[in-house]
C-alpha positions as CSV (number, residue, x, y, z in Angstrom):
1,M,101.0,116.8,112.8
2,R,104.5,118.2,113.2
3,I,106.4,119.7,116.1
4,V,110.1,120.7,116.3
5,F,111.6,120.7,119.8
6,R,115.0,122.1,120.7
7,N,117.8,121.4,123.1
8,D,118.7,124.6,125.0
9,P,120.5,124.1,128.3
10,E,120.1,127.8,129.2
11,T,116.3,127.6,129.2
12,G,116.2,123.9,130.3
13,C,114.7,122.7,127.1
14,D,115.4,119.0,126.3
15,C,114.2,117.3,123.1
16,A,113.9,114.0,124.9
17,C,111.2,115.5,127.2
18,G,109.1,116.8,124.3
19,E,106.0,114.7,123.4
20,Y,102.6,115.3,121.8
21,L,99.0,115.0,123.1
22,Q,95.9,114.7,120.9
23,L,92.3,114.9,122.2
24,V,89.1,114.1,120.4
25,R,85.3,114.3,120.8
26,G,82.5,113.9,118.4
27,T,79.7,111.8,116.9
28,F,79.1,109.0,114.3
29,E,75.6,108.6,112.9
30,K,73.5,106.9,110.2
31,N,70.1,107.4,108.7
32,E,68.2,104.5,107.1
33,G,65.2,106.6,106.3
34,A,63.7,107.1,109.8
35,G,66.1,109.8,111.0
36,W,69.7,110.0,112.3
37,V,70.7,107.6,115.0
38,A,74.1,107.3,116.8
39,L,76.6,104.6,115.8
40,P,79.3,103.1,118.1
41,A,82.3,105.4,118.2
42,P,85.9,104.3,118.0
43,V,87.8,103.4,121.2
44,T,90.0,106.0,122.8
45,A,93.2,105.7,124.9
46,D,91.3,105.0,128.1
47,G,89.5,102.0,126.7
48,G,86.2,103.9,126.4
49,R,84.6,105.3,123.2
50,V,84.8,108.8,121.7
51,A,82.3,111.0,123.6
52,P,80.1,113.6,121.9
53,R,80.9,116.4,124.4
54,R,83.9,115.5,126.6
55,F,87.4,115.5,125.1
56,K,89.4,112.3,125.6
57,E,92.9,111.2,124.5
58,D,92.8,110.0,120.9
59,A,94.1,106.6,119.9
60,R,94.0,104.5,116.7
61,D,93.1,100.8,116.2
62,R,92.8,100.3,120.0
63,R,96.5,100.8,120.3
64,L,98.7,103.3,122.1
65,P,97.8,107.0,121.7
66,Y,99.6,109.5,119.6
67,G,102.9,111.3,120.6
68,H,104.3,108.9,123.3
69,R,108.0,108.1,123.1
70,F,107.9,105.2,125.5
71,T,105.7,102.2,126.2
72,D,106.0,102.4,130.0
73,P,105.5,105.3,132.6
74,L,109.1,105.1,133.7
75,R,110.2,106.0,130.1
76,T,112.5,103.0,129.9
77,F,111.4,101.2,126.7
78,P,111.1,103.3,123.5
79,R,108.1,102.6,121.3
80,G,108.7,101.4,117.7
81,A,108.6,104.2,115.1
82,E,105.6,104.2,112.7
83,S,105.2,106.4,109.7
84,F,102.1,108.0,111.2
85,D,103.5,108.4,114.7
86,Q,107.2,108.9,115.2
87,F,110.0,111.0,116.6
88,L,113.0,111.7,114.3
89,P,115.7,110.7,114.0
90,D,115.2,108.5,117.1
91,M,112.2,107.7,119.3
92,S,113.9,108.3,122.6
93,D,115.4,111.7,122.0
94,G,114.6,112.9,118.5
95,C,113.8,116.6,118.2
96,T,111.1,116.3,115.5
97,Y,107.7,114.7,116.0
98,S,105.8,113.6,112.8
99,G,102.3,112.2,112.9
100,S,99.3,111.8,110.7
101,D,95.6,110.9,111.2
102,N,92.8,109.8,108.8
103,P,89.5,109.9,110.7
104,G,86.4,108.3,109.2
105,L,84.0,105.4,109.6
106,K,83.4,102.0,108.0
107,A,80.0,101.0,106.5
108,P,78.7,97.6,107.4
109,I,79.3,94.7,105.0
110,P,77.2,94.4,102.9
111,P,76.0,98.1,103.1
112,T,72.3,98.9,102.8
113,P,71.4,100.9,99.6
114,G,70.1,104.4,100.5
115,T,71.6,104.6,104.0
116,E,73.3,107.8,104.9
117,Y,76.4,108.1,107.1
118,R,78.0,111.1,108.7
119,F,80.5,112.0,111.4
120,A,81.8,115.2,113.1
121,L,85.0,115.3,115.2
122,D,86.7,118.1,117.1
123,F,90.4,117.7,117.8
124,L,92.8,119.4,120.2
125,G,96.6,119.0,119.9
126,T,99.5,120.4,122.0
127,P,103.1,119.7,122.9
128,V,103.6,118.3,126.4
129,D,106.4,117.8,128.9
130,G,106.9,114.0,129.0
131,C,109.5,114.2,131.8
132,N,106.9,115.8,134.1
133,G,103.7,113.8,133.7
134,R,102.9,115.0,130.1
135,V,101.9,118.4,131.3
136,P,100.8,120.6,128.3
137,V,103.1,123.4,127.3
138,P,101.2,126.7,127.9
139,G,100.0,128.7,125.0
140,N,100.4,126.0,122.3
141,W,96.9,124.4,122.0
142,H,95.7,124.0,118.4
143,R,92.1,123.0,117.5
144,W,90.6,121.7,114.2
145,R,87.4,120.0,113.1
146,V,86.8,117.1,110.6
147,T,83.4,116.2,109.2
148,G,82.3,113.5,106.7
149,Y,79.2,112.4,104.8
150,D,78.4,109.5,102.5
151,K,75.3,107.8,101.1
152,I,75.2,104.2,99.8
153,P,73.9,104.5,96.2
154,D,70.7,102.7,95.2
155,P,71.2,99.8,92.7
156,P,70.9,100.9,89.0
157,Q,67.5,100.3,87.4
158,E,67.6,97.9,84.5
159,D,65.5,98.5,81.4
160,P,63.0,95.7,80.7
161,P,64.0,93.5,77.8
162,Q,62.5,94.3,74.5
163,E,61.1,91.6,72.3
164,E,62.5,91.4,68.8
165,P,60.0,91.4,65.9
166,P,59.4,88.0,64.3
167,D,61.4,87.1,61.3
168,T,59.0,86.9,58.3
169,R,61.7,86.0,55.7
170,P,61.3,82.6,54.0
171,P,63.9,80.1,55.1
172,E,67.0,79.7,53.0
173,E,67.8,76.4,51.4
174,T,71.0,75.0,52.6
175,T,73.0,72.0,51.6
176,P,74.3,70.0,54.5
177,E,78.1,69.7,54.6
178,P,79.6,66.3,54.6
179,V,80.5,65.0,58.0
180,E,83.9,63.2,58.4
181,T,83.5,60.0,60.3
182,R,86.4,58.2,62.0
183,P,86.6,55.5,64.6
184,P,86.6,56.7,68.2
185,V,89.9,56.9,70.0
186,P,90.1,54.1,72.6
187,N,90.2,55.2,76.2
188,R,93.5,54.0,77.6
189,G,93.2,55.8,81.0
190,P,95.6,58.3,82.5
191,T,99.3,58.2,81.8
192,I,102.3,59.3,83.8
193,G,105.3,60.7,82.1
194,P,107.0,63.9,80.9
195,A,104.7,66.6,79.5
196,P,104.9,67.1,75.7
197,P,107.4,69.8,74.6
198,D,104.6,72.2,73.5
199,A,102.6,72.0,76.7
200,E,101.9,75.3,78.4
201,R,103.6,75.7,81.7
202,Y,102.2,77.5,84.7
203,R,104.1,79.1,87.6
204,I,102.4,79.5,91.0
205,T,103.1,82.9,92.4
206,P,101.9,83.2,96.0
207,T,103.3,86.8,96.1
208,G,101.3,87.9,93.1
209,F,98.9,90.8,93.5
210,C,95.6,91.5,91.7
211,L,93.1,94.4,91.6
212,N,95.8,96.9,90.4
213,G,98.2,95.7,93.1
214,N,95.8,96.4,96.0
215,L,95.3,92.8,97.2
216,A,97.2,89.5,97.0
217,C,95.6,87.1,94.5
218,V,95.5,84.3,97.0
219,T,93.6,86.6,99.5
220,A,91.1,87.7,96.8
221,E,90.5,84.1,95.8
222,F,90.0,83.0,99.4
223,M,87.5,85.8,100.1
224,Q,85.6,85.1,96.8
225,D,85.3,81.4,97.6
226,R,83.4,82.5,100.8
227,H,81.2,85.0,98.8
228,M,82.7,87.9,100.7
229,R,81.0,86.8,103.9
230,L,83.7,86.2,106.5
231,D,83.3,85.1,110.0
232,A,85.9,85.9,112.6
233,D,88.1,82.9,111.6
234,D,87.8,83.6,107.9
235,Y,88.7,87.2,108.5
236,A,91.8,86.2,110.5
237,R,92.7,83.8,107.7
238,A,92.3,86.4,105.0
239,V,94.5,88.9,107.0
240,G,97.1,86.2,107.5
241,L,97.2,85.4,103.8
242,E,97.6,89.0,102.9
243,A,100.3,89.6,105.5
244,S,102.2,86.6,104.3
245,A,102.1,87.8,100.7
246,L,103.3,91.3,101.8
247,R,106.1,89.9,103.9
248,A,107.2,87.7,101.0
249,R,107.1,90.5,98.5
250,C,108.8,93.1,100.7
251,A,111.1,90.8,102.7
252,I,114.2,92.6,101.3
253,F,113.1,95.7,103.2
254,R,112.6,94.0,106.6
255,P,115.0,95.7,109.1
256,R,117.3,93.7,111.3
257,P,117.3,94.2,115.1
258,T,120.1,96.4,116.4
259,P,121.3,97.2,119.9
260,F,119.8,100.7,119.4
261,N,116.5,99.3,118.0
262,P,116.0,95.6,119.1
263,T,112.3,95.6,118.1
264,A,112.8,96.8,114.6
265,A,111.8,93.5,113.0
266,T,108.9,93.0,115.3
267,N,107.6,96.5,114.6
268,W,108.0,95.9,110.9
269,D,106.0,92.6,111.1
270,R,103.2,94.4,113.1
271,W,103.1,97.2,110.6
272,T,102.8,94.7,107.8
273,R,99.9,92.9,109.4
274,G,98.2,96.3,109.9
275,Q,98.6,97.0,106.2
276,A,97.1,93.6,105.4
277,A,94.1,94.2,107.6
278,Q,93.5,97.6,105.8
279,R,93.6,95.9,102.4
280,V,91.2,93.2,103.5
281,D,88.8,95.8,105.0
282,A,88.9,97.8,101.7
283,Y,88.1,94.8,99.6
284,L,85.2,93.9,101.9
285,A,83.9,97.5,101.6
286,F,84.5,98.2,97.9
287,G,84.7,94.8,96.2
288,V,86.3,94.9,92.8
289,A,86.1,98.7,92.8
290,V,89.1,98.6,95.2
291,R,91.3,98.5,92.1
292,D,90.5,102.2,91.6
293,R,91.8,103.2,95.1
294,D,95.4,104.3,95.8
295,F,97.1,102.6,98.8
296,G,100.5,104.0,97.9
297,P,103.6,101.9,97.2
298,L,103.3,98.2,97.8
299,C,106.3,98.3,100.2
300,P,105.9,101.9,101.7
301,W,108.6,101.3,104.4
302,R,111.4,100.8,101.9
């Protein structure tokens, strides 16, 4: 989504008053062989779920909705800019709004083979006057529709093992090779001292990433130790490990707070944790096949 506002004293236009409103309605369904049934829809800005017929203000990850410049109704505290929802060059009075959305649904873990999933969403978007109660600007509504379908594939059928024909050849005569015998080495127990010069050295890299760079190695090992079945505490631990690895790898790009943006570092940490949760969710959904997915640069905020 992209809107360009303008400052024009003659007509009363002020970039700082321009904001964006996005509405959504639709359905999420699954079919396990007995017909399509409704799935729980995502949460909207009012705390309820997406309705099939009535438009409601869209939000993502149970957070603030799209297109708001400030966190409070008095427009005092600017929100932190995020790559998918920001005003440029500054949140409080930037003249350009830039946003993006990626609607979809997540299959349960583990998914049931043969299950079908589908969704259909209608969206409405318009610029609004943030200085006057976010009233829509007349004549600027835009509408679009997004649909999706997927089916969990059935497991591959393995061919039954074939028996090899018996070997009817006569056995070959072999001469046993001489066996060298030597007295056993006495067991002297463990020793403490410097490693030999030819010993292979290992370096622990907590910021190392596996699966084509799509997940930290420590996170993957933690999840595999639990056979990819995470309870709430395990899931929080996995997200924490991934967030720590991302912060360590990308620490050079962490912004410092300034008088104009005192929450820059906090927003960066929050965005990093959101990235970590997406990587953990993707590994739970796709397993080792996550290596074939593209999450973009490891440090996209640089």
